[in-house]
VMD Tcl script that draws the C-alpha trace (Angstrom):
set ca {
  {-0.12 0.34 -0.07}
  {1.50 3.68 -0.93}
  {2.64 5.48 1.98}
  {2.12 8.94 0.41}
  {0.08 11.46 -1.08}
  {2.75 12.93 -3.73}
  {0.95 11.60 -7.21}
  {3.54 12.83 -8.94}
  {6.62 11.11 -6.78}
  {8.00 7.73 -8.39}
  {6.05 5.02 -8.05}
  {6.23 1.07 -8.74}
  {3.98 -1.18 -10.33}
  {6.00 -4.89 -10.22}
  {9.09 -4.59 -12.44}
  {8.01 -1.50 -13.72}
  {9.43 2.42 -12.26}
  {7.61 4.68 -12.92}
  {7.90 8.72 -12.80}
  {4.55 9.58 -10.44}
  {1.73 7.72 -9.83}
  {-0.47 9.03 -12.39}
  {-1.90 6.30 -14.92}
  {-4.13 7.31 -18.37}
  {-7.43 4.98 -17.47}
  {-8.31 3.14 -21.05}
  {-10.74 5.78 -23.04}
  {-12.35 4.05 -25.66}
  {-13.04 6.73 -28.48}
  {-13.80 4.75 -31.74}
  {-10.79 5.97 -33.95}
  {-9.76 2.60 -35.38}
  {-10.04 1.03 -38.59}
  {-13.69 -0.45 -39.74}
  {-12.01 -3.89 -38.77}
  {-10.91 -2.30 -35.94}
  {-6.98 -2.22 -36.12}
  {-5.73 0.89 -34.23}
  {-5.53 4.33 -36.81}
  {-2.32 6.37 -37.20}
  {-4.80 8.79 -35.25}
  {-4.30 6.97 -32.58}
  {-0.68 6.28 -32.78}
  {-0.77 10.20 -31.89}
  {-3.15 10.35 -29.77}
  {-0.87 7.69 -27.55}
  {2.73 9.26 -28.04}
  {0.97 12.60 -27.18}
  {0.54 11.23 -23.55}
  {3.50 8.98 -23.17}
  {4.13 11.29 -19.88}
  {1.48 9.26 -18.00}
  {3.29 6.71 -15.58}
  {1.05 4.44 -17.22}
  {-1.50 4.10 -20.32}
  {-4.05 1.43 -20.04}
  {-4.92 1.05 -23.74}
  {-8.66 1.22 -24.89}
  {-10.95 -1.65 -24.81}
  {-9.95 -4.26 -27.92}
  {-12.33 -6.88 -28.38}
  {-10.99 -11.01 -28.23}
  {-13.37 -12.09 -30.73}
  {-15.12 -10.97 -33.40}
  {-18.66 -11.63 -31.39}
  {-17.31 -9.27 -27.95}
  {-17.41 -6.41 -30.44}
  {-19.27 -3.89 -28.92}
  {-19.57 -0.24 -31.29}
  {-18.53 0.94 -34.62}
  {-14.54 1.30 -35.12}
  {-13.51 0.34 -31.62}
  {-9.98 -1.16 -31.17}
  {-9.45 -5.39 -31.75}
  {-6.70 -7.66 -31.14}
  {-7.68 -11.02 -32.24}
  {-5.90 -11.01 -35.84}
  {-2.45 -10.52 -36.86}
  {-3.16 -7.21 -38.56}
  {-4.72 -6.04 -35.04}
  {-1.54 -7.04 -33.38}
  {0.50 -5.07 -36.14}
  {-1.71 -1.89 -35.55}
  {-1.09 -1.97 -31.82}
  {2.58 -2.08 -31.82}
  {2.93 0.77 -34.05}
  {1.23 2.13 -31.12}
  {3.26 0.90 -28.35}
  {6.49 1.13 -30.02}
  {5.49 5.33 -30.68}
  {4.73 5.30 -26.91}
  {8.15 3.42 -25.93}
  {10.52 5.66 -27.89}
  {8.56 8.60 -26.08}
  {9.25 6.82 -22.56}
  {6.31 5.79 -21.73}
  {4.26 2.00 -20.44}
  {1.51 0.24 -22.34}
  {-1.12 -2.45 -20.35}
  {-4.29 -3.01 -23.40}
  {-7.52 -3.57 -21.93}
  {-9.33 -6.72 -22.84}
  {-13.63 -6.36 -23.21}
  {-16.14 -8.43 -24.81}
  {-19.07 -6.41 -24.84}
  {-21.82 -9.31 -24.20}
  {-24.75 -7.87 -24.58}
  {-23.62 -4.95 -25.43}
  {-23.39 -5.26 -29.03}
  {-25.68 -5.95 -31.97}
  {-25.61 -8.08 -35.04}
  {-25.07 -4.50 -37.48}
  {-21.88 -4.17 -36.17}
  {-20.74 -7.53 -36.15}
  {-22.84 -9.77 -38.00}
  {-23.56 -11.72 -35.83}
  {-26.20 -12.67 -32.58}
  {-24.57 -11.21 -29.55}
  {-24.02 -13.60 -26.58}
  {-24.35 -13.03 -22.62}
  {-24.94 -15.20 -19.34}
  {-28.95 -15.02 -20.13}
  {-31.05 -14.10 -23.07}
  {-31.34 -10.31 -21.12}
  {-31.66 -7.63 -23.56}
  {-29.94 -4.22 -23.06}
  {-32.83 -2.06 -22.16}
  {-31.92 0.22 -24.15}
  {-31.00 1.38 -28.08}
  {-27.38 1.18 -29.21}
  {-25.21 2.74 -31.74}
  {-24.56 0.50 -35.13}
  {-23.17 1.74 -38.59}
  {-26.48 2.26 -39.41}
  {-27.71 4.51 -36.16}
  {-29.43 3.76 -32.77}
  {-31.01 0.43 -33.03}
  {-33.21 -1.09 -30.75}
  {-30.92 -3.82 -28.69}
  {-31.65 -7.59 -29.32}
  {-32.07 -10.57 -27.55}
  {-28.54 -12.35 -26.87}
  {-27.91 -15.67 -27.06}
  {-27.02 -17.74 -23.67}
  {-24.07 -18.95 -23.79}
  {-23.66 -22.85 -23.73}
  {-20.40 -24.63 -21.66}
  {-18.55 -24.46 -24.75}
  {-19.03 -20.84 -25.82}
  {-18.02 -20.00 -22.02}
  {-14.57 -22.29 -22.99}
  {-13.87 -21.08 -26.01}
  {-14.35 -17.33 -24.54}
  {-12.02 -17.97 -22.45}
  {-9.64 -19.35 -24.78}
  {-10.50 -16.12 -26.96}
  {-9.11 -13.79 -23.97}
  {-5.88 -16.53 -23.05}
  {-5.09 -15.61 -26.90}
  {-5.84 -12.04 -27.32}
  {-3.32 -11.69 -24.09}
  {-0.71 -13.33 -25.79}
  {-1.49 -11.41 -29.27}
  {-0.79 -7.83 -26.93}
  {2.02 -8.84 -25.38}
  {3.76 -9.86 -28.90}
  {2.09 -6.22 -29.58}
  {4.66 -4.98 -27.43}
  {2.56 -4.15 -24.53}
  {3.60 -4.80 -20.71}
  {0.53 -6.33 -19.93}
  {-3.37 -6.51 -20.24}
  {-6.44 -5.27 -18.30}
  {-9.55 -7.88 -17.70}
  {-12.23 -5.72 -18.27}
  {-14.54 -6.76 -15.28}
  {-16.69 -3.72 -15.25}
  {-19.23 -1.35 -17.01}
  {-21.77 -3.63 -17.51}
  {-20.03 -5.97 -20.57}
  {-20.12 -9.25 -20.25}
  {-17.83 -10.53 -17.28}
  {-19.85 -8.05 -15.33}
  {-22.48 -9.51 -16.94}
  {-22.02 -12.94 -15.04}
  {-21.54 -11.02 -11.89}
  {-24.94 -8.58 -11.53}
  {-27.83 -10.65 -10.81}
  {-30.35 -9.47 -13.37}
  {-28.11 -10.36 -16.17}
  {-26.77 -13.67 -14.65}
  {-30.09 -16.00 -14.52}
  {-28.45 -19.04 -15.08}
  {-28.78 -22.09 -12.89}
  {-25.66 -23.94 -13.80}
  {-22.20 -23.82 -12.11}
  {-22.18 -20.10 -13.50}
  {-25.25 -18.57 -11.82}
  {-26.87 -18.25 -8.40}
  {-24.55 -17.49 -5.57}
  {-21.97 -15.20 -5.85}
  {-19.43 -17.94 -5.53}
  {-20.91 -19.09 -8.76}
  {-21.21 -15.52 -10.58}
  {-17.77 -14.49 -10.09}
  {-16.63 -18.11 -11.87}
  {-16.25 -16.83 -15.32}
  {-14.69 -13.55 -14.40}
  {-11.92 -16.34 -12.27}
  {-11.50 -18.75 -15.25}
  {-10.77 -15.59 -17.82}
  {-8.37 -13.99 -15.32}
  {-6.90 -17.23 -14.68}
  {-6.35 -17.99 -18.63}
  {-4.89 -14.83 -19.24}
  {-2.46 -14.81 -16.30}
  {-1.40 -18.64 -16.88}
  {-0.71 -17.20 -20.72}
  {1.22 -14.42 -20.13}
  {2.27 -14.29 -16.23}
  {0.40 -13.07 -13.73}
  {2.85 -10.04 -13.17}
  {1.38 -8.83 -16.14}
  {-2.70 -9.11 -15.64}
  {-4.77 -6.27 -14.10}
  {-8.72 -6.72 -13.42}
  {-11.12 -3.56 -13.78}
  {-14.31 -3.95 -11.64}
  {-17.12 -1.45 -10.62}
  {-18.46 -2.16 -7.93}
  {-22.22 -0.85 -7.73}
  {-22.57 0.77 -11.49}
  {-25.76 0.69 -13.39}
  {-23.97 1.26 -16.71}
  {-25.78 -0.80 -19.56}
  {-28.75 -1.42 -17.09}
  {-26.65 -3.55 -14.47}
  {-28.35 -3.49 -11.28}
  {-26.51 -5.14 -8.71}
  {-28.72 -6.19 -5.01}
  {-25.45 -8.25 -3.47}
  {-22.36 -5.06 -4.03}
  {-21.20 -5.50 -0.38}
  {-21.09 -9.43 -0.55}
  {-20.14 -9.91 -4.36}
  {-16.87 -8.20 -4.82}
  {-15.37 -9.51 -1.41}
  {-16.02 -13.06 -2.76}
  {-14.81 -11.65 -5.81}
  {-11.01 -10.49 -4.31}
  {-11.45 -13.48 -2.07}
  {-10.60 -15.95 -5.69}
  {-8.19 -13.06 -7.34}
  {-5.89 -12.28 -4.26}
  {-3.99 -15.28 -3.96}
  {-2.96 -15.12 -7.90}
  {0.05 -12.66 -7.88}
  {-1.65 -10.05 -10.37}
  {-0.32 -6.40 -11.30}
  {-3.25 -4.84 -10.15}
  {-6.92 -5.07 -9.12}
  {-8.65 -1.18 -10.98}
  {-11.36 0.13 -9.47}
  {-13.45 2.67 -11.34}
  {-15.37 5.64 -9.54}
  {-13.48 4.85 -6.11}
  {-15.50 6.10 -3.84}
  {-13.16 6.58 -0.31}
  {-16.34 6.61 1.59}
  {-17.96 3.70 0.07}
  {-18.39 0.15 2.45}
  {-17.19 -1.81 -0.57}
  {-13.98 0.58 -1.28}
  {-12.66 -0.18 2.00}
  {-13.59 -3.75 2.03}
  {-11.83 -3.79 -1.44}
  {-8.86 -1.94 -0.07}
  {-8.39 -4.49 3.55}
  {-8.97 -7.54 1.50}
  {-6.23 -7.08 -1.65}
  {-2.56 -7.17 -0.63}
  {-1.82 -6.34 -3.89}
  {-1.44 -2.58 -6.28}
  {-4.71 -0.92 -6.39}
  {-5.72 1.39 -8.64}
  {-8.39 4.31 -7.80}
  {-10.01 6.13 -10.61}
  {-11.56 9.27 -8.69}
  {-14.92 10.63 -9.25}
  {-14.12 14.29 -10.48}
  {-16.82 17.37 -9.85}
  {-14.88 19.04 -12.83}
  {-12.48 19.22 -14.68}
  {-9.87 21.82 -13.33}
  {-6.30 21.59 -11.81}
  {-7.43 21.87 -8.36}
  {-10.09 19.43 -8.37}
  {-7.78 16.76 -10.34}
  {-5.25 17.61 -7.49}
  {-7.54 16.81 -4.20}
  {-9.37 13.87 -5.94}
  {-5.92 11.96 -6.33}
  {-4.27 13.14 -3.45}
  {-7.43 11.79 -1.39}
  {-7.34 8.86 -3.67}
  {-3.88 7.78 -2.28}
  {-4.40 9.10 1.29}
  {-7.55 6.25 0.54}
  {-5.37 3.79 0.13}
  {-5.24 3.47 -3.67}
  {-1.46 3.05 -4.65}
  {-2.02 3.99 -8.34}
  {-4.57 6.89 -9.73}
  {-6.42 6.92 -13.26}
  {-7.40 9.66 -14.63}
  {-9.47 9.78 -17.82}
  {-10.68 12.56 -19.78}
  {-7.94 14.96 -18.14}
  {-5.40 12.84 -19.98}
  {-7.78 12.87 -23.11}
  {-7.92 16.70 -22.68}
  {-4.48 17.47 -21.81}
  {-1.65 15.75 -23.60}
  {0.79 17.25 -21.27}
  {-0.96 16.88 -17.99}
  {1.68 15.42 -15.86}
  {3.25 18.78 -16.98}
  {0.24 21.13 -16.08}
  {-0.64 19.77 -12.83}
  {3.81 20.21 -11.70}
  {2.95 23.56 -12.60}
  {-0.14 23.95 -11.15}
  {-1.36 25.69 -15.03}
  {-4.70 25.65 -16.13}
  {-5.99 22.88 -18.23}
  {-7.98 22.56 -21.24}
  {-11.52 22.02 -20.66}
  {-13.36 19.14 -22.58}
  {-14.57 20.67 -25.42}
  {-17.84 19.14 -27.57}
  {-18.54 15.79 -25.31}
  {-20.10 14.25 -28.80}
  {-16.48 14.78 -30.35}
  {-15.48 11.98 -27.88}
  {-17.29 9.50 -29.83}
  {-16.66 9.89 -33.14}
  {-13.95 9.46 -36.14}
  {-10.94 12.04 -37.01}
  {-8.66 14.61 -35.34}
  {-11.24 16.43 -33.76}
  {-11.60 16.35 -29.85}
  {-9.27 13.69 -30.06}
  {-5.50 15.16 -31.51}
  {-6.26 18.72 -31.21}
  {-5.52 19.58 -27.53}
  {-2.86 22.14 -26.98}
  {-0.15 21.20 -25.08}
  {1.33 24.46 -23.10}
  {4.23 24.92 -24.99}
  {2.49 25.06 -28.17}
  {0.12 27.89 -26.41}
  {2.90 29.87 -25.35}
  {4.24 29.72 -28.90}
  {1.44 30.77 -30.60}
  {0.90 33.53 -28.03}
  {4.62 35.00 -28.72}
  {4.27 34.81 -32.55}
  {0.33 36.31 -31.74}
  {-1.33 33.61 -33.68}
  {-3.42 31.89 -30.52}
  {-6.66 31.04 -31.19}
  {-9.15 30.46 -28.50}
  {-8.67 26.67 -28.53}
  {-4.90 27.52 -29.29}
  {-2.66 24.96 -31.02}
  {-2.66 20.95 -31.16}
  {0.81 19.90 -29.57}
  {2.24 18.83 -32.79}
  {2.08 22.04 -34.09}
  {-1.07 22.32 -36.57}
  {-4.08 24.63 -35.74}
  {-6.61 23.21 -33.44}
  {-10.29 22.94 -34.78}
}
mol new
graphics top color blue
foreach p $ca { graphics top sphere $p radius 0.5 }
foreach p [lrange $ca 0 end-1] q [lrange $ca 1 end] { graphics top cylinder $p $q radius 0.2 }
display resetview
């Protein structure tokens, strides 16, 4: 457990020496090519944020049926791995470290996107529309996974982890959060099974445990993290037993020797947070809830997260809008605001690679050419 609230002090994550305690959280922003291969935009985006202590690359699907939305990344073909290798090489050249998040959407998918019927623990559809290449569509009823489906999916996660390491990632993060497939097995409203994967909390955690074990066996436990979001209602999830469910999961994960456990929207005052911190023996990454995107709010949130026992602090939107976030926090400089929220999820550089750095703003100001948005870190004009 960390002994400091100085989030800019050096830190460690297993064999990795990190320059500070700040982690760039996985941020899916739909900038991949149609087949899931990372684009040139993404190479630039991640390289410009290599000053993060660790970058957790955005959710990548381990198989075709796991794809959630159009233009998200994947890691189940050689072309996907080659595309990600361009990203990891650029980040490493800039002095950074990367893990890759592995995510299967489960019922958060649509045949118009994948050409396949979504699969899930039970035939319970997403209670809302879902975005597809043709626009928003009503969700379809997913097919209940068979025992063979479960075994195949576990193997797909392991194969994806091997591809990720071959593509240059330091490790992977198993995504068991935010209403996607693994979380669907955890939650009672989406898991109505009566076999060994449903019913009691001890049975509902089994799928996440088996995926994590397989991934750890494939690449080494010290290269594997797990992300969870206790109490989250994203994507129609309802947990009636959060305070029992996650201790049951942590009890199964705690002795695997994993790299870390990553808590989404970690609330230090929540009973589940205090219980998990007490039960988890390894590195804990906390993702704080930020009331606003300001230097003061991010600084306060990071310090409070470390004071509550987190070892590292994961930040999403602050890194999205500020490629030089660490420099800004060191200087106490203002942060860029998030521009149009819609731009976070569409293709192109707008709202993705056009956020200015302090140096770019200073240069533009000296030249008398700085507009309201300044210039992007590559020196080109901002949109």
